[in-house]
VOBA-1610 file (N, C-alpha, C; in pm, whole numbers, padded with zeros to 5 digits, always signed):
BEGIN
Met-02462-00345-01148Met-02308-00302-01157Met-02204-00455-01171Ala-02233-00461-01319Ala-02157-00595-01328Ala-02029-00601-01295Arg-02006-00697-01285Arg-01813-00713-01215Arg-01801-00764-01362Met-01673-00747-01345Met-01596-00745-01471Met-01451-00879-01495Asp-01470-00988-01477Asp-01404-01072-01472Asp-01265-01094-01563Gly-01127-01122-01480Gly-01017-01153-01515Gly-00947-00969-01506Ile-01040-00887-01411Ile-00949-00757-01379Ile-00943-00729-01256Ala-00850-00680-01157Ala-00813-00654-01026Ala-00775-00516-01005Phe-00843-00459-00935Phe-00801-00299-00915Phe-00685-00328-00832Val-00577-00267-00807Val-00479-00298-00685Val-00484-00158-00630Phe-00435-00077-00519Phe-00369+00014-00480Phe-00235+00009-00432Pro-00205+00104-00417Pro-00015+00171-00377Pro-00048+00189-00252Gly+00067+00137-00136Gly+00100+00233-00001Gly+00203+00314-00026Gln+00276+00356+00105Gln+00391+00426+00148Gln+00495+00397+00052Gly+00582+00480-00034Gly+00666+00401-00094Gly+00654+00530-00255Ser+00496+00518-00286Ser+00483+00534-00413Ser+00481+00682-00427Gln+00446+00797-00334Gln+00444+00910-00260Gln+00560+00969-00357Tyr+00523+01090-00437Tyr+00657+01173-00475Tyr+00526+01315-00526Val+00679+01393-00545Val+00604+01567-00484Val+00578+01644-00610Gly+00405+01658-00667Gly+00341+01671-00756Gly+00245+01581-00773Met+00243+01474-00697Met+00121+01373-00756Met-00024+01469-00742Gly-00125+01411-00860Gly-00218+01486-00853Gly-00192+01633-00928Lys-00120+01657-00958Lys-00123+01817-01022Lys-00158+01817-01146Asp-00134+01724-01194Asp-00197+01685-01376Asp-00343+01649-01383Ile-00351+01564-01249Ile-00506+01490-01288Ile-00603+01558-01242Ile-00559+01668-01156Ile-00721+01697-01102Ile-00781+01839-01163Asp-00717+01854-01258Asp-00770+01987-01371Asp-00834+01886-01477Lys-00804+01805-01543Lys-00890+01695-01631Lys-01022+01607-01547Tyr-00995+01584-01359Tyr-01082+01550-01328Tyr-01100+01629-01166Pro-01207+01713-01150Pro-01231+01765-01060Pro-01266+01688-00955Gly-01371+01626-01010Gly-01370+01521-00848Gly-01298+01469-00772Ile-01143+01486-00829Ile-01076+01417-00724Ile-01045+01515-00617Lys-01001+01634-00677Lys-00972+01775-00603Lys-01132+01757-00504Arg-01250+01734-00521Arg-01343+01763-00404Arg-01311+01649-00336Thr-01251+01538-00375Thr-01234+01408-00251Thr-01088+01491-00174Phe-01030+01585-00237Phe-00915+01648-00117Phe-00988+01719-00019Thr-01110+01813-00135Thr-01127+01884-00038Thr-01273+01801+00070Gln-01321+01734+00076Gln-01377+01622+00154Gln-01288+01617+00292Ala-01226+01583+00255Ala-01089+01530+00296Ala-01030+01649+00417Lys-01006+01783+00367Lys-00941+01884+00484Lys-01105+01883+00557Glu-01168+01955+00482Glu-01356+01933+00563Glu-01378+01859+00695Ile-01305+01706+00664Ile-01270+01654+00791Ile-01170+01658+00865Leu-01070+01648+00826Leu-00958+01639+00905Leu-00863+01776+00934Gly-00932+01915+00850Gly-00827+02006+00854Gly-00736+02002+00779Thr-00683+01966+00705Thr-00536+02002+00659Thr-00548+01991+00542Asp-00461+02072+00459Asp-00464+02099+00281Asp-00402+01977+00241Tyr-00422+01832+00236Tyr-00329+01733+00160Tyr-00287+01758+00072Leu-00397+01809-00040Leu-00344+01829-00181Leu-00201+01891-00201Asp-00212+02026-00101Asp-00095+02085-00107Asp+00052+02025-00089Ile-00018+01932+00009Ile+00156+01865+00024Ile+00158+01752-00083Cys+00030+01690-00158Cys+00081+01597-00242Cys+00141+01718-00366Ile+00112+01821-00413Ile+00160+01884-00544Ile+00304+02001-00466Asn+00282+02032-00409Asn+00423+02121-00335Asn+00535+02105-00236Gly+00475+01976-00159Gly+00559+01917-00063Gly+00596+02024+00065Pro+00704+02025+00075Pro+00859+01964+00007Pro+00851+01802+00060Glu+00963+01740-00025Glu+01012+01612-00034Glu+00960+01537+00155Glu+01049+01676+00235Glu+01045+01590+00329Glu+00874+01583+00428Thr+00811+01673+00362Thr+00643+01708+00442Thr+00615+01549+00410Leu+00606+01538+00310Leu+00517+01435+00232Leu+00575+01340+00286Asn+00741+01316+00279Asn+00724+01159+00373Asn+00728+01152+00467Asn+00649+01217+00596Asn+00691+01205+00641Asn+00533+01120+00716Thr+00523+01023+00780Thr+00435+00938+00752Thr+00295+00971+00801Ile+00291+01060+00897Ile+00149+01125+00944Ile+00065+01210+00782Asn+00174+01255+00703Asn+00114+01323+00604Asn+00128+01200+00472Thr+00220+01098+00460Thr+00241+01023+00375Thr+00111+00967+00314Gln+00087+00881+00438Gln-00034+00787+00445Gln-00156+00870+00410Leu-00172+00952+00474Leu-00312+01068+00411Leu-00308+01062+00266Cys-00203+01082+00234Cys-00231+01175+00105Cys-00220+01076-00014Val-00186+00937+00033Val-00188+00854-00079Val-00291+00851-00065Tyr-00316+00790+00024Tyr-00487+00736+00059Tyr-00559+00843+00001Ile-00603+00944+00036Ile-00708+01054-00034Ile-00681+01052-00227Leu-00533+01058-00252Leu-00581+01064-00408Leu-00620+00914-00482Ser-00551+00777-00394Ser-00629+00673-00435Ser-00730+00667-00477Ile-00822+00734-00348Ile-01020+00673-00344Ile-01021+00825-00448Gly-00993+00925-00463Gly-01004+00998-00579Gly-01034+01000-00679Ile-00882+00871-00759Ile-00933+00846-00876Ile-00982+00734-00884Tyr-00994+00646-00771Tyr-01093+00585-00777Tyr-01192+00611-00836Arg-01231+00710-00758Arg-01438+00747-00761Arg-01500+00785-00888Val-01333+00843-00996Val-01354+00835-01101Val-01371+00718-01201Ile-01332+00649-01173Ile-01376+00548-01253Ile-01473+00443-01156Asp-01527+00451-01077Asp-01612+00366-00992Asp-01779+00439-01089Asn-01741+00624-01078Asn-01893+00716-01166Asn-01930+00617-01263Tyr-01871+00547-01362Tyr-01890+00436-01452Tyr-01941+00299-01431Gly-01932+00289-01306Gly-02022+00170-01265Gly-01958+00018-01294Phe-01791+00050-01303Phe-01741-00069-01325Phe-01660-00097-01184Gln-01672-00277-01217Gln-01637-00299-01080Gln-01587-00455-01131Pro-01451-00454-01068Pro-01327-00572-01074Pro-01373-00693-01039Gln-01286-00770-01066Gln-01384-00911-01003Gln-01278-00936-00858Ile-01192-00842-00842Ile-01123-00877-00723Ile-01013-00745-00660Met-00983-00718-00549Met-00906-00616-00533Met-00834-00632-00439Ala-00683-00549-00423Ala-00563-00579-00303Ala-00529-00427-00320Gly-00470-00432-00148Gly-00377-00286-00144Gly-00248-00351-00126His-00147-00252-00110His+00015-00283-00083His-00010-00213+00055Ser-00019-00323+00182Ser-00028-00222+00304Ser-00127-00083+00312Leu-00052+00011+00315Leu-00144+00118+00352Leu-00247+00119+00229Gly-00241+00086+00123Gly-00317+00079-00027Gly-00424-00011+00032Glu-00472-00152+00124Glu-00557-00206+00175Glu-00709-00140+00199Tyr-00644-00027+00315Tyr-00726+00060+00330Tyr-00819+00098+00198Ser-00771+00201+00122Ser-00790+00214-00019Ser-00910+00120-00066Ala-00806-00011-00074Ala-00969-00135-00073Ala-01023-00140-00078Leu-01045-00137+00059Leu-01158-00164+00167Leu-01273-00058+00141Thr-01231+00083+00107Thr-01293+00195+00062Thr-01379+00155-00042Ala-01304+00150-00099Ala-01309+00125-00255Ala-01424+00009-00298Ser-01489-00090-00192Ser-01521-00200-00172Ser-01643-00204-00059Gln-01692-00098-00032Gln-01754+00004+00042Gln-01753-00129+00213Thr-01628-00147+00248Thr-01605-00255+00363Thr-01620-00160+00477Phe-01613-00012+00488Phe-01612+00172+00550Phe-01577+00238+00480Lys-01691+00351+00512Lys-01698+00448+00450Lys-01581+00535+00432Phe-01540+00631+00307Phe-01457+00723+00304Phe-01391+00783+00451Ser-01515+00829+00516Ser-01488+00936+00620Ser-01410+00884+00741Asp-01471+00741+00716Asp-01427+00673+00867Asp-01289+00613+00772Gly-01305+00578+00733Gly-01093+00557+00619Gly-01058+00656+00633Leu-01050+00790+00656Leu-00974+00885+00651Leu-00958+00911+00814Arg-01021+00901+00948Arg-01011+00903+01056Arg-00910+00755+01106Ile-00945+00634+01024Ile-00844+00525+01084Ile-00725+00550+01002Val-00714+00630+00894Val-00559+00599+00808Val-00516+00728+00918Ala-00532+00810+00978Ala-00489+00941+01035Ala-00457+00896+01158Lys-00518+00822+01220Lys-00461+00725+01354Lys-00361+00658+01321Arg-00375+00575+01250Arg-00299+00471+01193Arg-00159+00509+01181Ala-00154+00635+01091Ala-00037+00699+01059Ala+00071+00746+01195Glu-00061+00845+01277Glu-00031+00885+01369Glu+00071+00776+01486Ile-00007+00660+01510Ile+00060+00541+01609Ile+00140+00522+01581Met+00155+00494+01414Met+00289+00467+01385Met+00388+00569+01372Ser+00391+00677+01353Ser+00503+00744+01338Ser+00568+00800+01494Lys+00453+00772+01608Lys+00507+00776+01731Lys+00610+00640+01775Glu+00559+00520+01714Glu+00625+00392+01790Glu+00740+00434+01695Ala+00773+00487+01551Ala+00856+00505+01464Ala+01010+00579+01591Lys+00927+00636+01623Lys+01000+00790+01719Lys+01082+00688+01848Lys+01031+00645+01845Lys+01045+00491+01985Lys+01160+00429+01990Tyr+01132+00357+01817Tyr+01195+00284+01749Tyr+01250+00315+01659Pro+01349+00390+01649Pro+01397+00427+01481Pro+01469+00314+01411Gly+01371+00318+01300Gly+01444+00233+01190Gly+01422+00243+01073Lys+01477+00177+00987Lys+01467+00191+00871Lys+01423+00078+00765Met+01367+00053+00629Met+01275-00003+00581Met+01406-00051+00402Leu+01468-00147+00408Leu+01564-00143+00285Leu+01489-00252+00210Ala+01477-00211+00032Ala+01427-00307-00040Ala+01573-00399-00115Val+01606-00522-00075Val+01693-00563-00085Val+01667-00658-00277Leu+01787-00604-00342Leu+01719-00672-00491Leu+01826-00742-00529Gly+01768-00834-00612Gly+01885-00936-00721Gly+01933-01053-00611Ala+01845-01064-00492Ala+01884-01164-00369Ala+01817-01288-00420Asp+01833-01402-00379Asp+01758-01567-00358Asp+01697-01512-00175Leu+01545-01534-00219Leu+01497-01528-00091Leu+01538-01587+00026Arg+01546-01748+00035Arg+01644-01796+00120Arg+01713-01764+00187Val+01818-01725+00107Val+01959-01630+00098Val+01932-01493+00225Val+01848-01441+00177Val+01805-01293+00254Val+01752-01380+00394Glu+01659-01469+00411Glu+01624-01506+00532Glu+01662-01541+00600Asp+01839-01628+00520Asp+01894-01671+00667Asp+01988-01607+00703Ala+01990-01447+00623Ala+02085-01348+00665Ala+02028-01250+00766Val+01874-01258+00728Val+01795-01218+00863Val+01767-01276+00996Glu+01795-01387+00974Glu+01786-01483+01091Glu+01911-01506+01178Glu+02062-01436+01071Glu+02181-01457+01114Glu+02176-01309+01203Leu+02160-01207+01160Leu+02148-01037+01205Leu+02044-01031+01339Ser+01943-01090+01368Ser+01875-01092+01474Ser+01923-01105+01626Asp+02043-01148+01598Asp+02125-01150+01709Asp+02187-01027+01762Gln+02187-00966+01612Gln+02195-00809+01700Gln+02131-00707+01693Gly+02046-00719+01636Gly+01912-00595+01660Gly+01754-00704+01649Thr+01671-00590+01607Thr+01568-00608+01554Thr+01550-00628+01401Ile+01534-00729+01328Ile+01519-00757+01208Ile+01419-00836+01148Ala+01328-00783+01034Ala+01263-00872+00950Ala+01229-00854+00807Ile+01129-00953+00768Ile+01117-00906+00629Ile+00981-00825+00683Ala+00966-00741+00587Ala+00864-00675+00557Ala+00769-00728+00475Asn+00774-00712+00328Asn+00745-00712+00224Asn+00842-00841+00170Tyr+00713-00910+00126Tyr+00746-01025-00018Tyr+00692-00944-00113Asn+00806-00870-00211Asn+00721-00801-00301Asn+00726-00897-00397Cys+00824-00919-00472Cys+00817-01025-00611Cys+00977-01077-00584Ser+01007-01223-00657Ser+01150-01280-00700Ser+01224-01189-00699Gly+01347-01137-00613Gly+01433-01058-00609Gly+01446-00916-00600Gln+01291-00918-00500Gln+01260-00804-00434Gln+01236-00797-00321Ile+01273-00799-00185Ile+01265-00844-00042Ile+01305-00678+00001Val+01156-00657+00072Val+01200-00546+00174Val+01202-00580+00316Val+01329-00533+00396Val+01371-00567+00497Val+01344-00441+00595Ser+01261-00462+00694Ser+01260-00369+00827Ser+01388-00378+00946Val+01496-00280+00972Val+01575-00274+01037Val+01606-00192+01163Glu+01638-00238+01254Glu+01661-00088+01367Glu+01799-00035+01355Ala+01701+00097+01362Ala+01833+00191+01294Ala+02011+00154+01305Tyr+02005+00154+01425Tyr+02127+00131+01506Tyr+02192+00002+01388Ile+02166-00109+01377Ile+02219-00235+01310Ile+02212-00187+01142Thr+02190-00142+01068Thr+02111-00055+00933Thr+02245-00087+00865Glu+02367-00065+00881Glu+02513-00038+00849Glu+02512-00189+00817Ser+02513-00258+00976Ser+02579-00376+00973Ser+02475-00476+00884Ala+02369-00480+00829Ala+02292-00523+00799Ala+02284-00527+00592Ile+02297-00372+00600Ile+02334-00388+00442Ile+02451-00413+00407Arg+02600-00432+00513Arg+02693-00479+00452Arg+02655-00649+00447Ala+02595-00751+00543Ala+02561-00878+00560Ala+02478-00930+00486Leu+02366-00848+00426Leu+02294-00782+00314Leu+02407-00869+00125Lys+02455-00762+00135Lys+02548-00769+00019Lys+02656-00892-00014Met+02683-00955+00113Met+02758-01040+00086Met+02662-01134+00074Ala+02560-01139+00121Ala+02454-01284+00124Ala+02418-01247-00049Gly+02484-01166-00134Gly+02424-01178-00268Gly+02314-01052-00343Ala+02285-00939-00244Ala+02191-00837-00271Ala+02313-00796-00388Lys+02221-00742-00551Lys+02265-00668-00667Lys+02324-00490-00515Lys+02188-00457-00536Lys+02128-00343-00497Lys+02066-00343-00338Ile+02085-00273-00268Ile+02001-00225-00160Ile+01981-00098-00162Val+01815-00021-00130Val+01770+00090-00160Val+01695+00137-00024Glu+01750+00232+00051Glu+01668+00272+00151Glu+01527+00355+00096Leu+01442+00275+00121Leu+01311+00348+00138Leu+01246+00478+00148Pro+01136+00584+00137Pro+01112+00670+00163Pro+01039+00719+00279Val+01057+00615+00370Val+00933+00578+00488Val+00984+00626+00615Ser+00939+00645+00699Ser+00990+00718+00840Ser+01015+00618+00937Gly+00971+00503+00881Gly+00984+00402+01019Gly+01006+00241+00953Ala+00997+00126+01092Ala+01096+00000+01037Ala+00913-00067+01024Phe+00868-00072+00951Phe+00680-00068+00955Phe+00683-00225+00929His+00596-00292+00932His+00586-00467+00928His+00688-00536+00982Ser+00752-00474+01084Ser+00810-00561+01157Ser+00779-00568+01340Pro+00856-00644+01388Pro+00801-00660+01542Pro+00825-00465+01571Met+00908-00429+01550Met+00936-00283+01608Met+00777-00180+01614Met+00689-00215+01552Met+00555-00173+01583Met+00451-00246+01625Ala+00504-00402+01682Ala+00400-00457+01764Ala+00301-00360+01875Gly+00406-00240+01956Gly+00272-00147+02072Gly+00227-00084+01950Ala+00254-00016+01828Ala+00159+00063+01800Ala+00026-00047+01716Glu+00046-00155+01695Glu-00006-00281+01654Glu-00149-00276+01790Glu-00124-00271+01880Glu-00178-00308+01972Glu-00290-00167+02046Gln-00231-00057+01988Gln-00326+00077+02007Gln-00409+00066+01891Phe-00331+00003+01822Phe-00414+00073+01677Phe-00575-00069+01670Lys-00525-00203+01771Lys-00620-00262+01743Lys-00780-00190+01824Lys-00741-00142+01898Lys-00870-00096+01972Lys-00977+00028+01950Leu-00878+00105+01823Leu-00939+00198+01741Leu-01057+00097+01669Leu-01007+00002+01609Leu-01043-00095+01499Leu-01139-00126+01558Asp-01169-00207+01691Asp-01287-00274+01749Asp-01378-00172+01791Asn-01358+00019+01744Asn-01495+00061+01739Asn-01532+00081+01624Cys-01494+00068+01454Cys-01511+00071+01348Cys-01617+00019+01356Ile-01710+00059+01223Ile-01794-00011+01125Ile-01750-00084+01013Phe-01752-00208+01014Phe-01698-00326+00937Phe-01814-00375+00822Leu-01808-00327+00715Leu-01966-00389+00658Leu-01903-00534+00581Thr-01942-00632+00526Thr-01947-00729+00438Thr-01861-00636+00235Ser-01774-00676+00250Ser-01688-00629+00113Ser-01816-00639+00005Glu-01832-00571-00073Glu-01822-00568-00207Glu-01827-00684-00344Val-01662-00609-00299Val-01585-00710-00387Val-01494-00759-00352Pro-01423-00917-00364Pro-01357-00965-00276Pro-01227-00922-00266Ile-01150-00901-00168Ile-01045-00824-00075Ile-00943-00936-00096Val-00780-00947-00141Val-00666-00981-00064Val-00623-00965+00007Pro-00635-00972+00162Pro-00546-00886+00271Pro-00409-00957+00298Asn-00321-00839+00288Asn-00164-00888+00263Asn-00154-01005+00369Thr-00214-00976+00503Thr-00116-01120+00593Thr-00190-01231+00577Met-00320-01251+00470Met-00396-01376+00458Met-00357-01402+00294Ala-00330-01319+00187Ala-00279-01372+00058Ala-00400-01436-00011Arg-00530-01469+00006Arg-00642-01523-00043Arg-00741-01441+00038Pro-00839-01427-00099Pro-01045-01367-00076Pro-01045-01397+00012Ala-01106-01272+00049Ala-01199-01263+00201Ala-01297-01151+00152Val-01428-01138+00199Val-01524-01018+00225Val-01563-01038+00330Asp-01582-01123+00453Asp-01662-01092+00528Asp-01559-01015+00636Ala-01682-00959+00705Ala-01629-00765+00764Ala-01527-00836+00908Ile-01556-00921+00974Ile-01482-00947+01080Ile-01327-01015+01033Glu-01337-01107+00927Glu-01217-01184+00884Glu-01158-01020+00809Leu-01196-00951+00751Leu-01077-00835+00725Leu-01074-00737+00825Arg-01156-00756+00885Arg-01099-00667+01063Arg-01022-00690+01119Asp-00989-00818+01106Asp-00868-00939+01200Asp-00736-00948+01085Ala-00771-00923+00963Ala-00658-00881+00886Ala-00572-00768+00895Leu-00663-00651+00923Leu-00589-00528+00976Leu-00532-00530+01113Arg-00604-00641+01182Arg-00531-00601+01287Arg-00382-00618+01337Ser-00362-00755+01223Ser-00234-00777+01259Ser-00095-00716+01147Gln-00169-00628+01068Gln-00103-00613+00936Gln+00026-00544+01014Met+00040-00428+01081Met+00124-00340+01093Met+00229-00423+01170Ser+00215-00495+01164Ser+00375-00626+01239Ser+00378-00720+01193Ser+00361-00741+01080Ser+00339-00911+00976Ser+00369-00841+00852Ser+00496-00923+00805Ser+00523-00919+00642Ser+00359-00868+00545Val+00443-00828+00475Val+00310-00773+00327Val+00364-00905+00231Lys+00232-00985+00219Lys+00265-01100+00092Lys+00234-01074-00049Trp+00257-00972-00087Trp+00255-00946-00210Trp+00268-01019-00347Gln+00380-01102-00305Gln+00399-01197-00430Gln+00295-01300-00424Gln+00239-01366-00316Gln+00149-01461-00291Gln+00035-01412-00320Ser-00013-01254-00272Ser-00089-01242-00332Ser-00152-01195-00513Ile-00041-01161-00528Ile-00053-01174-00706Ile-00068-01300-00781Glu-00010-01403-00682Glu+00022-01532-00760Glu-00148-01579-00705Gln-00194-01538-00604Gln-00333-01609-00566Gln-00415-01523-00706Met-00407-01393-00704Met-00516-01379-00832Met-00514-01379-00938Ile-00384-01428-00992Ile-00348-01485-01100Ile-00412-01595-01113Gly-00396-01701-01061Gly-00406-01850-01016Gly-00624-01826-01025Leu-00662-01720-00988Leu-00843-01679-00965Leu-00865-01661-01131Gly-00733-01609-01187Gly-00791-01576-01336Gly-00782-01442-01386Ile-00711-01382-01325Ile-00722-01245-01341Ile-00574-01196-01416Arg-00556-01172-01549Arg-00545-01133-01621Arg-00503-00955-01672Thr-00579-00858-01611Thr-00532-00715-01596Thr-00547-00693-01467Phe-00420-00614-01418Phe-00437-00532-01329Phe-00413-00418-01344Ile-00498-00326-01271Ile-00495-00152-01277Ile-00504-00110-01133Glu-00364-00002-01164Glu-00278+00050-01036Glu-00384+00178-01006Ile-00460+00194-00915Ile-00518+00307-00851Ile-00423+00381-00759Gly-00382+00497-00800Gly-00316+00603-00694Gly-00208+00651-00752Pro-00085+00702-00688Pro-00002+00731-00725Pro+00121+00598-00736Gly+00201+00721-00907Gly+00293+00582-00946Gly+00251+00506-01010Asp+00340+00389-00996Asp+00338+00277-01101Asp+00435+00125-00991Val+00457+00189-00910Val+00523+00117-00797Val+00455-00063-00788Leu+00359-00057-00792Leu+00309-00195-00816Leu+00307-00255-00930Ser+00287-00189-01066Ser+00290-00197-01179Ser+00401-00297-01233Lys+00543-00245-01161Lys+00676-00298-01173Lys+00674-00384-01129Ile+00603-00416-00997Ile+00642-00520-00916Ile+00562-00656-00997Ile+00419-00632-01058Ile+00352-00686-01083Ile+00379-00756-01169Lys+00492-00691-01310Lys+00543-00748-01407Lys+00647-00823-01397Arg+00716-00806-01246Arg+00825-00916-01265Arg+00790-01052-01189Ile+00666-01042-01135Ile+00533-01160-01128Ile+00501-01249-01254Asp+00478-01159-01338Asp+00394-01209-01464Asp+00416-01135-01570Lys+00500-01140-01655Lys+00564-01081-01748Lys+00412-01104-01853Gln+00333-01152-01829Gln+00263-01218-01930Gln+00079-01087-01870Ala+00106-01075-01792Ala+00027-00935-01708Ala-00006-00808-01801Asn-00142-00796-01787Asn-00185-00658-01886Asn-00180-00546-01745Ile-00131-00463-01792Ile-00108-00414-01642Ile-00116-00253-01712Leu-00217-00147-01641Leu-00207+00003-01644Leu-00206+00067-01537Thr-00204+00201-01513Thr-00158+00265-01436Thr-00295+00434-01449Thr-00262+00470-01356Thr-00408+00556-01366Thr-00371+00712-01281Asp-00255+00724-01254Asp-00240+00911-01166Asp-00196+01006-01277Lys-00177+00952-01402Lys-00176+01104-01492Lys-00297+01077-01577Pro-00381+01226-01723Pro-00464+01208-01728Pro-00504+01149-01842Glu-00346+01097-01940Glu-00386+00995-02049Glu-00435+00867-02018Pro-00314+00811-01909Pro-00324+00678-01856Pro-00460+00622-01779Leu-00536+00721-01713Leu-00651+00737-01652Leu-00741+00717-01792Glu-00740+00752-01885Glu-00884+00798-01947Glu-00819+00653-02004Ala-00728+00623-02049Ala-00732+00506-02128Ala-00784+00407-02068Val-00735+00382-01918Val-00832+00257-01822Val-00937+00295-01822Ile-01021+00417-01821Ile-01148+00399-01847Ile-01185+00350-02019Asn-01140+00383-02130Asn-01167+00326-02224Asn-01128+00186-02242Tyr-01046+00119-02127Tyr-01036+00047-02132Tyr-01159-00031-02094Leu-01211+00015-01982Leu-01312-00098-01891Leu-01418-00079-01926Lys-01392+00027-02065Lys-01558+00014-02185Lys-01607-00089-02257Asp-01466-00108-02343Asp-01475-00210-02436Asp-01469-00373-02355Val-01462-00372-02222Val-01420-00507-02171Val-01560-00568-02217
//
C-alpha cells in the first residue's frame, strides 16, 4: 500500500453529530451500514437508528454521541481504505483520535468500540457528578481568553478545553459559574459565545476522576505500533509507538486538545490536503481558518465521498 505524501486524514469528535447523519450515504455505500451492524452485534444497540432518527436529545447524550460518531467515521474510512489509499499522517479531534488509531491499526475496531463505549460511560457519569458546559469563544484573542479563565478560576473550575484555531477557543466551565463566565468572556472581547451540544465539561480537571478510571481500562487493551503516524491531541507531534500512543490517550480526558498546534505541525511536515472522515465539516472549517491555502475535502455525503475517492485515485 503506497503512502500518499502531502495528504492527511482527520477524524471529527463530539460536536460534529447531527440527526440524519449517515442517512444519505449508506444506500450508495452499504459497507457503512455493515459497520453499524457489526457494532450492534458487539454492543447490542442500533446506533444507526440513533444517527438517522435521533431524537436530538438522544443523539447528543455522550453515551450515544461518541459511539455514533466513531462508528460512522470508521464506516466511511473503510470505504476509502478498500481502495488501498494510505495518507502520510492522521489525527483526530478528541474522540476522533480513537477513529484515527483504529484506522491506523493501533487497535481493532471491535476493541475500539468497547473502549469508546466505556469512555462515554465513564465521562457521562463524571459529568453528572460535576455538571458543566463547554463554550466556544469566538473572535477573542487567545491571551485575553487565558487571562479571563485564570481570573474566573477563583469562582469555580474553568479551563481551556480546545485550542481550535485563532479566534476559536473552547472553554470548559462548571455549570454554576457559566453565566459569570459568559459575561467575563464577552467583556474580554469575545464576539460570540456558543454552547456546544455536549453533556459535560470535557478536557478539563472536572474529568480527572473519569480519567483515572479509564487508565485502568487502557492498561488492559492491546495497542500495536501504528501503521501511519498519528498526531495525538496532547502531544501535537507525530507518534507511532504503541506505548506513546496509549500514554497520550491516558491524559486526553482532562487535558486541552491542541488542535491548532497539531494542524500547524502537519502543515510543517508538508501536508497540503486534509480529508475529514466522518460526519459534518467542523474540522474542515477550523483547518481553513488555520491555513486558507489548504485543500480540504469532506466525506459524509455520497457526492463528496465519491469526489474524495476520485481525487485520491488521481494523486
